[in-house]
C-alpha positions in Angstrom: 0.0 -0.2 0.2 2.9 2.2 0.9 4.4 1.6 -2.3 1.2 2.3 -4.3 0.7 5.9 -2.4 4.6 7.0 -3.3 4.1 5.9 -6.8 0.9 7.7 -7.6 1.1 10.8 -5.5 4.8 11.3 -5.3 5.3 10.7 -9.1 2.1 12.8 -10.1 3.0 15.7 -8.2 6.6 15.8 -9.0 5.8 15.5 -13.1 2.7 17.9 -12.6 5.0 20.4 -11.9 7.5 19.4 -14.3 5.2 20.0 -17.1 3.8 23.3 -15.8 6.8 24.8 -15.0 8.0 23.4 -18.6 5.3 25.4 -20.3 6.4 28.5 -18.6 9.9 28.8 -18.5 13.1 27.2 -19.8 13.4 23.2 -20.3 17.0 23.1 -19.3 16.4 24.8 -16.0 13.5 22.3 -15.2 14.6 19.2 -16.3 16.3 19.2 -12.8 12.7 19.0 -11.4 12.7 15.3 -12.2 14.7 14.5 -8.9 11.7 16.0 -7.1 10.2 12.2 -7.5 11.9 10.5 -4.8 11.5 13.6 -2.5 7.7 13.6 -3.1 7.6 9.7 -2.6 9.5 10.0 0.6 7.2 12.9 1.8 4.1 11.3 1.2 5.1 8.2 2.8 6.2 10.4 5.7 3.1 12.5 6.1 0.3 9.7 5.0 1.7 6.3 6.2 4.0 7.2 8.9 7.2 6.3 7.6 10.3 7.3 9.4 13.1 8.5 7.7 16.8 7.8 8.8 19.3 10.9 9.1 20.8 9.4 5.7 17.7 9.8 3.8 17.3 13.5 5.6 20.7 14.1 4.1 19.9 13.0 0.3 16.8 15.1 0.5 18.6 18.1 1.8 21.3 17.5 -0.9 18.8 17.0 -3.4 16.9 20.1 -2.8 20.4 22.3 -2.7 21.6 20.9 -6.3 18.0 21.7 -7.8 17.9 25.4 -6.5 21.6 25.8 -7.6 20.8 24.4 -11.1 18.0 26.9 -11.3 19.9 29.9 -10.1 23.1 29.2 -12.0 22.8 32.0 -14.3 22.2 34.4 -11.2 24.9 32.5 -9.3 27.7 33.2 -12.4 26.1 36.6 -12.7 27.3 37.7 -9.0 30.6 35.5 -9.3 31.7 37.4 -12.4 30.7 40.6 -10.6 32.8 40.0 -7.9 35.8 38.6 -10.2 35.6 42.2 -12.1 35.9 44.2 -9.1 39.0 42.3 -7.9 40.8 42.1 -11.2 41.7 45.7 -11.5 43.5 45.3 -8.1 45.3 42.4 -8.6 46.7 44.3 -12.0 47.9 47.4 -9.9 49.7 44.9 -7.5 51.4 43.3 -10.7 52.3 46.4 -12.6 54.0 47.8 -9.1 55.7 44.5 -8.7 56.9 44.7 -12.5 58.3 48.4 -11.9 60.1 47.4 -8.6 62.2 44.6 -10.6 62.8 46.7 -13.4 64.5 49.3 -11.3 
């Protein structure tokens, strides 16, 4: 019975969300949502059937959710990384130029 609930509700909700988001956004970003199927199966097994998750399963759920977040935010994170790198670059170039002038003196 637990397998039936996990299969039906876990898969249906995960794939329902996947196709909803696929019609409204970028398919590359939303392909990571297929990893939500086991998360929803665990969630419904826990909520409706009283299944207890061990700490390793909670770590797996957490890593899955963090990975999905990072995949979907990769463009914004890359932009922030580029902005941080561009701010630090001129300082490094100034130090290099100063070091070259001291060596040539």
